[in-house]
N, C-alpha and C positions, 0 to 999 in steps of 0.2 A: 786350611794351613794357616799357621801363624806369622806375624810379620816378622822378616829381619829387622834385625839392628844395624840402623846405616845413619849417616848423615843426616838426613830430612826425616821426621815423623809421617807416617803415610797409613792408609789405608788401601788395602787391596782387594778386587774383585776378580774370581775367578772367572776362567773361560765358560762359557753355557754350552760349550760341547765337549763331549767324553772323549778325552784322550791324555797320553801321560805327557803329551808335548816334543819339543819345544814348541811353545807358543809364540806369536806374534804380541807385540805388549804395544802399550801407548802409555805414557805419565800425563797424568794431569795437573797443569799449572794452574792455580786460582790468581783471582786479581786481588788490589787493595783492601783492607779489612776484611777477608771473609778466612776462610781455613779449608783446611782437605774435605771436609763433607759438601762446600759449594759447588763442586763440579761432579759429583758421583752420580747425580742424577740422568748425568748424559750417557752414564752405559746403557740404558733401553734403547738408545740411538744409535750404538756401536756394534760393530759386528761381534757377532758372539764367539768369534774364535779367537778374541783378545784378551789378554792378561792385561787387567785395568792395572795401576798404582795410582792413587791420588795423594799427592805429597802438600805437608804444610810448610808455606815461609817461614822460616828461622826469625823473626822479629815480630815481637807484640805489636800491633796498632792500638796506637792510645785511645781510639775510639772502638775498640774491640776489632777481634781478628786478630790477625798477622800478615805481614808483609815482607815485601823481597828486599825493600830500601825504603828508605824516606826520598821525598821529591824536593828537589830544588826549584825545578820550575818543569813543563810539562818538556819532554826530551830531556832532561839534564839528573840523571841519577847522583845520590850522594855515593861520592866514589868506594869508602870504606865498607859500605854495606852490599854495596852491588859487586864488591869482590868478592865478599863473602858468601853471598846466595851463589854465586857463580860457580865458587871452587866445591861449595857444598850439593849441587846438583850435578857437576861434575864426576864426584863421588860417590854420588847417588846410582847414578847410570853405571858407573862400574859395579857396586854391589847387588843392583838389579839382576844384572847378567850375570855374575857368581852365585845368588841367593835365591834366585827362583827358577823354576824350568822355563825359560823366554828363550826365544830364538835370536842371539847377539846380532843378526844381522836385519833384522825387523824388530826393532824399538822404535816407536815415534815419539814427539812430542805433542800436547796438545795444551796449548797456552790460552787464556783469557785476561785481554788488557796489560798489567804489570807481568803477570805471568807469561802472553806473549815475547816481553821485551826478553825474558829472560829465556826464554825457545829460540827468538833469533840468535841472542847471544850465545848460547851454546852451539847452535847447528851450523853457526857461518865460521867460529872458530874452530872446532873439531867435527865435521861432516865425516869424520871417518865413524863418529860412534854414535848417529842415529839414521836411520833411512829416510825419515821426513818429518816437515812438519805443520802444524796448523796451529798459525797466529792470527786470533782474532781479535778486533780493537785495540790493536796495539802499535808499537814503532820499533823500527830499527836503530839499538844503540850504537850510533854512530861514533860515539867516543871513543868506544873498541874497534874499531875500524882496523888499526894498523896491527889487529890479532885475527883479522878475519883471513881466510883461506879461499878468496873468492876465484882461484884457478882451481880449484879442487871440490867445485860443485857437481860435477858431472853428475854422479849419483845421488846426488838431492832433490828431494821433492818437497816443495812448499804450496800450501793452501793458505792465502792471504785473505784474510774477510775483514769487511769495516762497514759499517752504520756512515750514511752521507748525514745523519742528524746527530751524528755523536758531539754532544757539549764538553767531552771531560778528553777526549787523545780526538781532535777533529780529523775529518776524512784526509786531510792533507797529507798526513803520516801514512796513513795507507797508501795512498798514493805515490809518495815519496818511497816506499817501501818497494812499492812494484816499479817505479824506474830505475833504483838501485838495484834491482835482484835482475831485471829484464837485461842488463847488461854481462850477467853470466851465463854459464850453462847451464843453471840449476833449473829442472822443471817444475815451472811457476803457474801456478794457477791463482788468478786473483778476481775477487767476487767486490761487487757491493751493494747494499741493501735499505731500503728507506725504513731505518730504524736509528735510535738512539744508541748509547753506548750498552749493549746487550747482544745477546743472541737471539735469533728468531727461528719460526719453526722451516722457513725455508734455508736461512743458513744451516741449520743444524743437517737438515735433509743433506744439500752439498757436502758440506763436509764430511757426513758420515757415507756419503756416496763415494767420494775422492778416497776416502783411506780404505773403502773395501775393495776399488779397484787397484788400489797399489799393494794388498796382501793378495789379490787373486787378477790378475790383468785381463785373464780371459773370461771375467765374466760379462755379461752382454752389457752394452754400454748405457742402453735406454730405460732399465730398470732399477730406480731409485734404492739403495741397500735396505730403507724403513719399509719398502711396502713390495720385499721378497719373502 
């Protein structure tokens, strides 16, 4: 299958199960200084029913790779680039649903670091567009809180993971996200891990199991997805 033309360059991984769809889908959003290839390795951890699209952030990063926005300080994105990335991601989700054999009611975002910031931004302002979010090692962009639809998160599921030894985006940002989201009706799972600014085998197993359960709530709750 060829990739469609859209607002964000991307690569796709087709489901590992043989049916015509529509398939549940996950959009992978990388962190600063990498590209669409960075998170493709997660495909082996994820449910084979998923249609995977890994996107490239729109701005070149001076040290190589790409970025979603410039950083004024931790927790404060440069506004014009942030807004452009947000609008492009919004359009990409529309294009994904129209151009690929995916189930529009089962689209998930999986973001790491800066990619998780974009995942929070999109899902909290447009919860109608996605079923759930995995946000690892990031923060909620509270500068756009006036756009958040906090009273409309009943159907939104979120897995928030953070390393307790993260020197890039300290775990206090993850805990702030937990506090923020716990005041809503969103289905929130929050986990901390003894790791720096990265994902671990444990967090990958947890998030893949969490995602599998949102695809198939009748699955046994005591068997991690990777071991089934």
